[in-house]
Backbone and ligand atoms as CSV (ligand in chain L), in Angstrom:
chain,resi,resn,atom,element,x,y,z
A,1,MET,N,N,0.848,-1.198,0.000
A,1,MET,CA,C,0.000,0.000,0.000
A,1,MET,C,C,0.887,1.253,0.000
A,2,GLY,N,N,0.540,2.230,-0.862
A,2,GLY,CA,C,1.354,3.440,-0.942
A,2,GLY,C,C,1.166,4.351,0.264
A,3,LEU,N,N,2.083,5.323,0.382
A,3,LEU,CA,C,2.039,6.252,1.526
A,3,LEU,C,C,0.739,7.046,1.566
A,4,GLU,N,N,0.274,7.492,0.364
A,4,GLU,CA,C,-0.954,8.290,0.310
A,4,GLU,C,C,-2.155,7.495,0.815
A,5,GLN,N,N,-2.216,6.200,0.446
A,5,GLN,CA,C,-3.337,5.378,0.900
A,5,GLN,C,C,-3.251,5.148,2.414
A,6,GLN,N,N,-2.011,4.986,2.912
A,6,GLN,CA,C,-1.852,4.749,4.351
A,6,GLN,C,C,-2.292,5.960,5.167
A,7,LEU,N,N,-1.873,7.135,4.702
A,7,LEU,CA,C,-2.169,8.353,5.467
A,7,LEU,C,C,-3.532,8.949,5.118
A,8,GLU,N,N,-4.085,8.549,3.969
A,8,GLU,CA,C,-5.370,9.054,3.471
A,8,GLU,C,C,-5.345,10.563,3.239
A,9,ILE,N,N,-4.182,11.093,2.928
A,9,ILE,CA,C,-4.048,12.504,2.542
A,9,ILE,C,C,-3.040,12.588,1.399
A,10,PRO,N,N,-3.107,13.648,0.547
A,10,PRO,CA,C,-2.105,13.795,-0.512
A,10,PRO,C,C,-0.720,14.035,0.086
A,11,VAL,N,N,0.295,13.444,-0.492
A,11,VAL,CA,C,1.667,13.586,0.017
A,11,VAL,C,C,2.545,14.134,-1.099
A,12,LEU,N,N,3.367,15.123,-0.757
A,12,LEU,CA,C,4.308,15.707,-1.707
A,12,LEU,C,C,5.712,15.464,-1.170
A,13,THR,N,N,6.590,14.895,-1.973
A,13,THR,CA,C,7.954,14.673,-1.482
A,13,THR,C,C,8.903,15.661,-2.157
A,14,THR,N,N,9.902,16.097,-1.420
A,14,THR,CA,C,10.912,17.011,-1.951
A,14,THR,C,C,12.167,16.895,-1.088
A,15,SER,N,N,13.186,17.672,-1.423
A,15,SER,CA,C,14.392,17.680,-0.586
A,15,SER,C,C,14.342,18.884,0.351
A,16,VAL,N,N,15.113,18.814,1.428
A,16,VAL,CA,C,15.168,19.942,2.374
A,16,VAL,C,C,15.688,21.180,1.657
A,17,GLU,N,N,16.688,20.970,0.792
A,17,GLU,CA,C,17.269,22.110,0.076
A,17,GLU,C,C,16.226,22.833,-0.773
A,18,LYS,N,N,15.426,22.078,-1.503
A,18,LYS,CA,C,14.410,22.708,-2.351
A,18,LYS,C,C,13.354,23.425,-1.503
A,19,MET,N,N,13.030,22.852,-0.366
A,19,MET,CA,C,12.031,23.477,0.497
A,19,MET,C,C,12.555,24.802,1.069
A,20,VAL,N,N,13.827,24.804,1.482
A,20,VAL,CA,C,14.421,26.034,2.028
A,20,VAL,C,C,14.517,27.098,0.931
A,21,GLN,N,N,14.933,26.688,-0.266
A,21,GLN,CA,C,14.999,27.639,-1.386
A,21,GLN,C,C,13.624,28.236,-1.670
A,22,TRP,N,N,12.613,27.381,-1.664
A,22,TRP,CA,C,11.233,27.843,-1.912
A,22,TRP,C,C,10.807,28.854,-0.842
A,23,ALA,N,N,11.100,28.536,0.428
A,23,ALA,CA,C,10.697,29.413,1.528
A,23,ALA,C,C,11.418,30.757,1.446
A,24,ARG,N,N,12.712,30.712,1.137
A,24,ARG,CA,C,13.489,31.955,1.076
A,24,ARG,C,C,13.042,32.851,-0.070
A,25,ARG,N,N,12.825,32.265,-1.243
A,25,ARG,CA,C,12.486,33.111,-2.397
A,25,ARG,C,C,11.045,33.596,-2.352
A,26,SER,N,N,10.198,32.907,-1.590
A,26,SER,CA,C,8.775,33.258,-1.577
A,26,SER,C,C,8.406,34.248,-0.491
A,27,ALA,N,N,9.343,34.612,0.370
A,27,ALA,CA,C,9.028,35.545,1.455
A,27,ALA,C,C,10.218,36.466,1.680
A,28,ILE,N,N,10.495,37.278,0.661
A,28,ILE,CA,C,11.597,38.245,0.777
A,28,ILE,C,C,11.067,39.489,1.471
A,29,TRP,N,N,11.708,39.886,2.556
A,29,TRP,CA,C,11.266,41.064,3.304
A,29,TRP,C,C,12.291,42.186,3.140
A,30,PRO,N,N,11.956,43.236,2.401
A,30,PRO,CA,C,12.928,44.333,2.201
A,30,PRO,C,C,12.990,45.260,3.414
A,31,VAL,N,N,14.189,45.745,3.698
A,31,VAL,CA,C,14.338,46.773,4.731
A,31,VAL,C,C,14.019,48.127,4.092
A,32,THR,N,N,13.396,49.000,4.843
A,32,THR,CA,C,13.055,50.328,4.322
A,32,THR,C,C,14.335,51.130,4.128
A,33,PHE,N,N,14.696,51.413,2.867
A,33,PHE,CA,C,15.922,52.172,2.656
A,33,PHE,C,C,15.826,53.034,1.394
A,34,GLY,N,N,14.860,53.916,1.344
A,34,GLY,CA,C,14.735,54.859,0.237
A,34,GLY,C,C,15.650,56.038,0.453
A,35,LEU,N,N,16.464,56.381,-0.552
A,35,LEU,CA,C,17.432,57.466,-0.405
A,35,LEU,C,C,17.086,58.701,-1.225
A,36,ALA,N,N,16.368,58.524,-2.336
A,36,ALA,CA,C,16.064,59.683,-3.190
A,36,ALA,C,C,14.846,59.355,-4.056
A,37,CYS,N,N,14.761,60.011,-5.214
A,37,CYS,CA,C,13.554,59.918,-6.049
A,37,CYS,C,C,13.184,58.489,-6.439
A,38,CYS,N,N,14.156,57.606,-6.600
A,38,CYS,CA,C,13.863,56.204,-6.932
A,38,CYS,C,C,12.941,55.564,-5.893
A,39,ALA,N,N,13.011,56.052,-4.663
A,39,ALA,CA,C,12.215,55.449,-3.588
A,39,ALA,C,C,10.713,55.602,-3.855
A,40,ILE,N,N,10.331,56.648,-4.583
A,40,ILE,CA,C,8.906,56.837,-4.895
A,40,ILE,C,C,8.403,55.669,-5.747
A,41,GLU,N,N,9.242,55.249,-6.708
A,41,GLU,CA,C,8.849,54.111,-7.553
A,41,GLU,C,C,8.850,52.813,-6.737
A,42,MET,N,N,9.783,52.722,-5.789
A,42,MET,CA,C,9.816,51.532,-4.927
A,42,MET,C,C,8.534,51.457,-4.087
A,43,MET,N,N,8.081,52.614,-3.585
A,43,MET,CA,C,6.839,52.631,-2.795
A,43,MET,C,C,5.646,52.270,-3.681
A,44,ALA,N,N,5.659,52.774,-4.920
A,44,ALA,CA,C,4.562,52.455,-5.846
A,44,ALA,C,C,4.487,50.953,-6.091
A,45,MET,N,N,5.653,50.322,-6.146
A,45,MET,CA,C,5.696,48.878,-6.397
A,45,MET,C,C,4.960,48.093,-5.315
A,46,SER,N,N,5.002,48.615,-4.100
A,46,SER,CA,C,4.386,47.865,-3.002
A,46,SER,C,C,2.899,48.192,-2.839
A,47,CYS,N,N,2.387,49.155,-3.623
A,47,CYS,CA,C,0.968,49.519,-3.519
A,47,CYS,C,C,0.121,48.648,-4.463
A,48,SER,N,N,-1.186,48.874,-4.417
A,48,SER,CA,C,-2.119,47.938,-5.057
A,48,SER,C,C,-1.984,47.878,-6.581
A,49,ARG,N,N,-1.586,48.978,-7.233
A,49,ARG,CA,C,-1.536,48.969,-8.699
A,49,ARG,C,C,-0.517,47.948,-9.231
A,50,TYR,N,N,0.655,47.889,-8.592
A,50,TYR,CA,C,1.701,46.963,-9.048
A,50,TYR,C,C,1.751,45.690,-8.194
A,51,ASP,N,N,1.393,45.837,-6.917
A,51,ASP,CA,C,1.118,44.687,-6.058
A,51,ASP,C,C,2.250,43.650,-6.026
A,52,VAL,N,N,3.374,44.056,-5.465
A,52,VAL,CA,C,4.513,43.124,-5.372
A,52,VAL,C,C,4.207,41.974,-4.401
A,53,ALA,N,N,3.100,42.086,-3.681
A,53,ALA,CA,C,2.681,40.985,-2.800
A,53,ALA,C,C,2.484,39.698,-3.590
A,54,ARG,N,N,2.207,39.818,-4.886
A,54,ARG,CA,C,2.067,38.621,-5.725
A,54,ARG,C,C,3.337,37.781,-5.716
A,55,PHE,N,N,4.473,38.443,-5.421
A,55,PHE,CA,C,5.762,37.745,-5.419
A,55,PHE,C,C,6.295,37.557,-3.995
A,56,GLY,N,N,5.468,37.836,-3.012
A,56,GLY,CA,C,5.849,37.591,-1.609
A,56,GLY,C,C,6.875,38.562,-1.063
A,57,ALA,N,N,6.965,39.762,-1.630
A,57,ALA,CA,C,8.027,40.680,-1.194
A,57,ALA,C,C,7.484,42.045,-0.775
A,58,GLU,N,N,6.293,42.065,-0.217
A,58,GLU,CA,C,5.669,43.358,0.087
A,58,GLU,C,C,5.856,43.823,1.527
A,59,VAL,N,N,6.403,42.967,2.392
A,59,VAL,CA,C,6.468,43.319,3.813
A,59,VAL,C,C,7.743,44.115,4.078
A,60,PHE,N,N,7.659,45.432,3.919
A,60,PHE,CA,C,8.809,46.288,4.216
A,60,PHE,C,C,8.983,46.379,5.725
A,61,ARG,N,N,10.233,46.215,6.165
A,61,ARG,CA,C,10.524,46.214,7.599
A,61,ARG,C,C,11.361,47.428,7.971
A,62,ALA,N,N,10.993,48.092,9.062
A,62,ALA,CA,C,11.778,49.235,9.543
A,62,ALA,C,C,13.027,48.763,10.278
A,63,SER,N,N,13.023,47.529,10.744
A,63,SER,CA,C,14.181,47.005,11.468
A,63,SER,C,C,15.007,46.098,10.556
A,64,PRO,N,N,16.316,46.338,10.453
A,64,PRO,CA,C,17.147,45.447,9.635
A,64,PRO,C,C,17.190,44.026,10.172
A,65,ARG,N,N,16.909,43.860,11.459
A,65,ARG,CA,C,16.929,42.518,12.060
A,65,ARG,C,C,15.825,41.631,11.489
A,66,GLN,N,N,14.794,42.252,10.921
A,66,GLN,CA,C,13.661,41.475,10.392
A,66,GLN,C,C,13.646,41.462,8.874
A,67,ALA,N,N,14.736,41.906,8.249
A,67,ALA,CA,C,14.745,42.020,6.790
A,67,ALA,C,C,15.854,41.162,6.193
A,68,ASP,N,N,15.626,40.712,4.951
A,68,ASP,CA,C,16.684,39.967,4.254
A,68,ASP,C,C,17.009,40.558,2.887
A,69,LEU,N,N,16.374,41.669,2.548
A,69,LEU,CA,C,16.692,42.343,1.282
A,69,LEU,C,C,16.850,43.838,1.519
A,70,MET,N,N,17.933,44.393,0.975
A,70,MET,CA,C,18.100,45.848,1.002
A,70,MET,C,C,17.967,46.356,-0.424
A,71,ILE,N,N,16.957,47.203,-0.672
A,71,ILE,CA,C,16.825,47.841,-1.982
A,71,ILE,C,C,17.399,49.251,-1.834
A,72,VAL,N,N,18.561,49.468,-2.413
A,72,VAL,CA,C,19.167,50.803,-2.328
A,72,VAL,C,C,18.533,51.643,-3.426
A,73,ALA,N,N,17.590,52.481,-3.030
A,73,ALA,CA,C,16.771,53.224,-3.986
A,73,ALA,C,C,17.170,54.694,-3.984
A,74,GLY,N,N,18.141,55.034,-4.835
A,74,GLY,CA,C,18.547,56.428,-4.949
A,74,GLY,C,C,20.040,56.607,-4.752
A,75,ARG,N,N,20.476,57.844,-4.906
A,75,ARG,CA,C,21.916,58.143,-4.801
A,75,ARG,C,C,22.380,57.954,-3.360
A,76,LEU,N,N,23.629,57.504,-3.236
A,76,LEU,CA,C,24.215,57.273,-1.908
A,76,LEU,C,C,25.325,58.290,-1.683
A,77,SER,N,N,25.137,59.161,-0.709
A,77,SER,CA,C,26.181,60.151,-0.419
A,77,SER,C,C,27.294,59.509,0.403
A,78,ARG,N,N,28.462,60.115,0.372
A,78,ARG,CA,C,29.597,59.561,1.128
A,78,ARG,C,C,29.307,59.568,2.629
A,79,LYS,N,N,28.557,60.578,3.088
A,79,LYS,CA,C,28.212,60.623,4.509
A,79,LYS,C,C,27.267,59.495,4.885
A,80,MET,N,N,26.420,59.103,3.951
A,80,MET,CA,C,25.417,58.073,4.235
A,80,MET,C,C,25.995,56.664,4.111
A,81,ALA,N,N,27.108,56.519,3.405
A,81,ALA,CA,C,27.655,55.186,3.122
A,81,ALA,C,C,27.930,54.362,4.392
A,82,PRO,N,N,28.554,54.933,5.446
A,82,PRO,CA,C,28.777,54.115,6.656
A,82,PRO,C,C,27.467,53.675,7.310
A,83,VAL,N,N,26.436,54.505,7.197
A,83,VAL,CA,C,25.125,54.158,7.772
A,83,VAL,C,C,24.543,52.976,7.017
A,84,LEU,N,N,24.627,53.037,5.680
A,84,LEU,CA,C,24.131,51.932,4.853
A,84,LEU,C,C,24.861,50.640,5.207
A,85,ARG,N,N,26.177,50.735,5.355
A,85,ARG,CA,C,26.951,49.535,5.670
A,85,ARG,C,C,26.560,48.976,7.042
A,86,ARG,N,N,26.338,49.878,8.007
A,86,ARG,CA,C,25.968,49.400,9.347
A,86,ARG,C,C,24.616,48.695,9.311
A,87,ILE,N,N,23.661,49.253,8.592
A,87,ILE,CA,C,22.341,48.619,8.496
A,87,ILE,C,C,22.466,47.269,7.804
A,88,TYR,N,N,23.288,47.223,6.745
A,88,TYR,CA,C,23.511,45.939,6.056
A,88,TYR,C,C,24.099,44.911,7.029
A,89,ASP,N,N,25.083,45.331,7.829
A,89,ASP,CA,C,25.718,44.409,8.784
A,89,ASP,C,C,24.730,43.910,9.836
A,90,GLN,N,N,23.704,44.721,10.134
A,90,GLN,CA,C,22.720,44.328,11.151
A,90,GLN,C,C,21.689,43.338,10.619
A,91,MET,N,N,21.618,43.179,9.311
A,91,MET,CA,C,20.658,42.223,8.736
A,91,MET,C,C,21.198,40.809,8.917
A,92,PRO,N,N,20.325,39.877,9.291
A,92,PRO,CA,C,20.787,38.495,9.459
A,92,PRO,C,C,21.018,37.808,8.119
A,93,GLU,N,N,21.892,36.804,8.120
A,93,GLU,CA,C,22.117,35.984,6.918
A,93,GLU,C,C,20.972,34.991,6.748
A,94,PRO,N,N,20.611,34.587,5.550
A,94,PRO,CA,C,21.118,35.090,4.278
A,94,PRO,C,C,20.439,36.416,3.929
A,95,LYS,N,N,21.171,37.268,3.208
A,95,LYS,CA,C,20.631,38.585,2.857
A,95,LYS,C,C,21.093,38.954,1.454
A,96,TRP,N,N,20.321,39.847,0.831
A,96,TRP,CA,C,20.595,40.213,-0.554
A,96,TRP,C,C,20.433,41.720,-0.729
A,97,VAL,N,N,21.040,42.227,-1.810
A,97,VAL,CA,C,20.987,43.666,-2.089
A,97,VAL,C,C,20.587,43.885,-3.542
A,98,ILE,N,N,19.626,44.796,-3.758
A,98,ILE,CA,C,19.292,45.248,-5.104
A,98,ILE,C,C,19.699,46.716,-5.203
A,99,SER,N,N,20.480,47.040,-6.207
A,99,SER,CA,C,20.829,48.428,-6.480
A,99,SER,C,C,19.821,48.970,-7.484
A,100,MET,N,N,19.018,49.919,-7.051
A,100,MET,CA,C,17.920,50.412,-7.888
A,100,MET,C,C,18.265,51.772,-8.499
A,101,GLY,N,N,18.357,51.809,-9.819
A,101,GLY,CA,C,18.545,53.079,-10.513
A,101,GLY,C,C,19.996,53.400,-10.829
A,102,ALA,N,N,20.152,54.358,-11.754
A,102,ALA,CA,C,21.486,54.728,-12.230
A,102,ALA,C,C,22.340,55.319,-11.113
A,103,CYS,N,N,21.743,56.113,-10.239
A,103,CYS,CA,C,22.534,56.760,-9.183
A,103,CYS,C,C,23.122,55.738,-8.226
A,104,ALA,N,N,22.305,54.789,-7.770
A,104,ALA,CA,C,22.799,53.781,-6.831
A,104,ALA,C,C,23.843,52.890,-7.496
A,105,SER,N,N,23.658,52.591,-8.777
A,105,SER,CA,C,24.536,51.632,-9.453
A,105,SER,C,C,25.856,52.243,-9.890
A,106,VAL,N,N,25.817,53.469,-10.430
A,106,VAL,CA,C,27.059,54.070,-10.956
A,106,VAL,C,C,27.199,55.572,-10.659
A,107,GLY,N,N,26.367,56.102,-9.797
A,107,GLY,CA,C,26.434,57.532,-9.500
A,107,GLY,C,C,25.490,58.372,-10.340
A,108,GLY,N,N,25.035,57.823,-11.466
A,108,GLY,CA,C,24.076,58.536,-12.324
A,108,GLY,C,C,24.608,59.879,-12.794
A,109,VAL,N,N,23.755,60.881,-12.714
A,109,VAL,CA,C,24.165,62.219,-13.172
A,109,VAL,C,C,25.059,62.918,-12.145
A,110,PHE,N,N,25.211,62.311,-10.968
A,110,PHE,CA,C,25.979,62.962,-9.899
A,110,PHE,C,C,27.423,62.470,-9.895
A,111,ASP,N,N,28.156,62.883,-10.912
A,111,ASP,CA,C,29.562,62.482,-11.023
A,111,ASP,C,C,30.404,63.490,-10.249
A,112,ASN,N,N,30.327,63.414,-8.915
A,112,ASN,CA,C,31.067,64.384,-8.100
A,112,ASN,C,C,31.569,63.730,-6.810
A,113,TYR,N,N,32.308,64.496,-6.033
A,113,TYR,CA,C,32.985,63.955,-4.847
A,113,TYR,C,C,32.026,63.530,-3.734
A,114,ALA,N,N,30.801,64.045,-3.752
A,114,ALA,CA,C,29.895,63.819,-2.627
A,114,ALA,C,C,29.123,62.516,-2.730
A,115,ILE,N,N,29.059,61.939,-3.944
A,115,ILE,CA,C,28.213,60.766,-4.177
A,115,ILE,C,C,29.077,59.532,-4.448
A,116,VAL,N,N,28.743,58.431,-3.800
A,116,VAL,CA,C,29.436,57.165,-4.048
A,116,VAL,C,C,29.088,56.709,-5.465
A,117,GLN,N,N,30.125,56.391,-6.247
A,117,GLN,CA,C,29.917,56.025,-7.666
A,117,GLN,C,C,29.660,54.524,-7.808
A,118,GLY,N,N,28.653,54.080,-7.122
A,118,GLY,CA,C,28.295,52.656,-7.179
A,118,GLY,C,C,28.221,52.075,-5.776
A,119,VAL,N,N,27.036,51.617,-5.417
A,119,VAL,CA,C,26.829,51.108,-4.055
A,119,VAL,C,C,27.579,49.798,-3.829
A,120,ASP,N,N,28.028,49.159,-4.925
A,120,ASP,CA,C,28.792,47.918,-4.764
A,120,ASP,C,C,30.179,48.175,-4.166
A,121,GLN,N,N,30.558,49.454,-4.027
A,121,GLN,CA,C,31.791,49.787,-3.307
A,121,GLN,C,C,31.611,49.652,-1.798
A,122,VAL,N,N,30.355,49.591,-1.356
A,122,VAL,CA,C,30.059,49.575,0.085
A,122,VAL,C,C,29.474,48.237,0.536
A,123,VAL,N,N,28.583,47.671,-0.269
A,123,VAL,CA,C,27.969,46.367,0.059
A,123,VAL,C,C,27.953,45.503,-1.203
A,124,PRO,N,N,27.935,44.160,-1.057
A,124,PRO,CA,C,27.838,43.309,-2.256
A,124,PRO,C,C,26.440,43.394,-2.865
A,125,VAL,N,N,26.387,43.610,-4.166
A,125,VAL,CA,C,25.094,43.777,-4.849
A,125,VAL,C,C,24.767,42.504,-5.635
A,126,ASP,N,N,23.539,42.038,-5.504
A,126,ASP,CA,C,23.099,40.829,-6.218
A,126,ASP,C,C,22.459,41.161,-7.557
A,127,VAL,N,N,21.657,42.220,-7.589
A,127,VAL,CA,C,20.948,42.580,-8.820
A,127,VAL,C,C,21.018,44.095,-9.009
A,128,PHE,N,N,21.348,44.512,-10.231
A,128,PHE,CA,C,21.309,45.935,-10.586
A,128,PHE,C,C,20.071,46.178,-11.449
A,129,VAL,N,N,19.289,47.178,-11.090
A,129,VAL,CA,C,18.109,47.523,-11.886
A,129,VAL,C,C,18.383,48.869,-12.555
A,130,PRO,N,N,18.502,48.904,-13.887
A,130,PRO,CA,C,18.829,50.166,-14.561
A,130,PRO,C,C,17.622,51.086,-14.684
A,131,GLY,N,N,17.910,52.378,-14.958
A,131,GLY,CA,C,16.828,53.337,-15.188
A,131,GLY,C,C,16.985,54.567,-14.325
A,132,CYS,N,N,16.276,55.626,-14.712
A,132,CYS,CA,C,16.316,56.881,-13.953
A,132,CYS,C,C,14.953,57.566,-14.013
A,133,PRO,N,N,14.041,57.234,-13.135
A,133,PRO,CA,C,14.098,56.086,-12.232
A,133,PRO,C,C,13.604,54.831,-12.940
A,134,PRO,N,N,13.960,53.651,-12.446
A,134,PRO,CA,C,13.331,52.438,-12.977
A,134,PRO,C,C,11.846,52.452,-12.635
A,135,ARG,N,N,11.027,51.955,-13.533
A,135,ARG,CA,C,9.597,51.864,-13.232
A,135,ARG,C,C,9.361,50.701,-12.251
A,136,PRO,N,N,8.227,50.728,-11.567
A,136,PRO,CA,C,7.945,49.629,-10.622
A,136,PRO,C,C,8.030,48.254,-11.278
A,137,GLU,N,N,7.620,48.163,-12.557
A,137,GLU,CA,C,7.721,46.861,-13.251
A,137,GLU,C,C,9.172,46.402,-13.341
A,138,SER,N,N,10.085,47.366,-13.550
A,138,SER,CA,C,11.507,47.012,-13.639
A,138,SER,C,C,12.011,46.470,-12.312
A,139,LEU,N,N,11.573,47.101,-11.226
A,139,LEU,CA,C,12.010,46.627,-9.911
A,139,LEU,C,C,11.431,45.245,-9.624
A,140,ILE,N,N,10.186,45.030,-10.013
A,140,ILE,CA,C,9.595,43.693,-9.842
A,140,ILE,C,C,10.397,42.672,-10.656
A,141,TYR,N,N,10.796,43.052,-11.869
A,141,TYR,CA,C,11.621,42.155,-12.683
A,141,TYR,C,C,12.938,41.840,-11.963
A,142,GLY,N,N,13.511,42.865,-11.324
A,142,GLY,CA,C,14.744,42.658,-10.548
A,142,GLY,C,C,14.514,41.681,-9.401
A,143,ILE,N,N,13.376,41.798,-8.734
A,143,ILE,CA,C,13.068,40.884,-7.625
A,143,ILE,C,C,12.903,39.459,-8.149
A,144,VAL,N,N,12.275,39.315,-9.321
A,144,VAL,CA,C,12.124,37.973,-9.912
A,144,VAL,C,C,13.503,37.386,-10.257
A,145,GLN,N,N,14.414,38.239,-10.756
A,145,GLN,CA,C,15.771,37.752,-11.033
A,145,GLN,C,C,16.458,37.309,-9.743
A,146,LEU,N,N,16.223,38.069,-8.669
A,146,LEU,CA,C,16.798,37.691,-7.377
A,146,LEU,C,C,16.222,36.357,-6.908
A,147,GLN,N,N,14.928,36.162,-7.113
A,147,GLN,CA,C,14.309,34.887,-6.723
A,147,GLN,C,C,14.957,33.716,-7.473
A,148,LYS,N,N,15.259,33.939,-8.766
A,148,LYS,CA,C,15.932,32.875,-9.530
A,148,LYS,C,C,17.303,32.590,-8.936
A,149,LYS,N,N,17.994,33.652,-8.550
A,149,LYS,CA,C,19.324,33.490,-7.957
A,149,LYS,C,C,19.230,32.728,-6.633
A,150,ILE,N,N,18.253,33.075,-5.807
A,150,ILE,CA,C,18.068,32.377,-4.520
A,150,ILE,C,C,17.773,30.904,-4.789
A,151,ASN,N,N,16.984,30.660,-5.817
A,151,ASN,CA,C,16.595,29.282,-6.137
A,151,ASN,C,C,17.783,28.428,-6.560
A,152,GLU,N,N,18.822,29.075,-7.087
A,152,GLU,CA,C,19.990,28.334,-7.536
A,152,GLU,C,C,21.087,28.250,-6.479
A,153,THR,N,N,20.857,28.901,-5.330
A,153,THR,CA,C,21.875,28.897,-4.282
A,153,THR,C,C,21.874,27.556,-3.564
A,154,ARG,N,N,23.041,26.902,-3.557
A,154,ARG,CA,C,23.162,25.625,-2.843
A,154,ARG,C,C,23.278,25.879,-1.349
A,155,ILE,N,N,22.669,25.018,-0.587
A,155,ILE,CA,C,22.701,25.178,0.880
A,155,ILE,C,C,23.766,24.254,1.452
L,1,SF4,S1,S,18.406,57.299,-10.771
L,1,SF4,FE1,FE,17.180,59.127,-11.312
L,1,SF4,S2,S,15.271,58.866,-10.132
L,1,SF4,FE2,FE,16.817,57.494,-9.207
L,1,SF4,S3,S,17.758,58.679,-7.538
L,1,SF4,FE3,FE,18.992,59.001,-9.385
L,1,SF4,S4,S,18.167,60.903,-10.304
L,1,SF4,FE4,FE,16.631,60.115,-8.850
């Protein structure tokens, strides 16, 4: 007699690794970290029109201790860089970073001494989302790319 007949309920078998990957990619919690105009598009993404909840990533957390994704949305000033790094360090592992927009990724139009020319100089970046600003759909696409990356991460 098969397992399903013995238990009289449907049974799904999988590996622990696949289950952990599924859980991690399906409940990404971003830390609140809007720095400039890109943050407006990030907020729009979490509202009903774009509804990032469809991808399990709508629960923005004010505490880095409860977050596993940092979306750097906007230009990063040199004064702000140590703060960003400290918040990143306070996030528990595993954690990921999305660099949103031209300013966060390469400094954008702010090619000057006050702006960090790429947030990857301060924290490791998993996904870069281009644009000035990227539309909410672009950021959702970035989150889907991150989910694929999480799914391929060996435990
Ligand atoms: S990329 Fe454009 S929209 Fe985003 S922070 Fe820079 S100037 Fe603002």
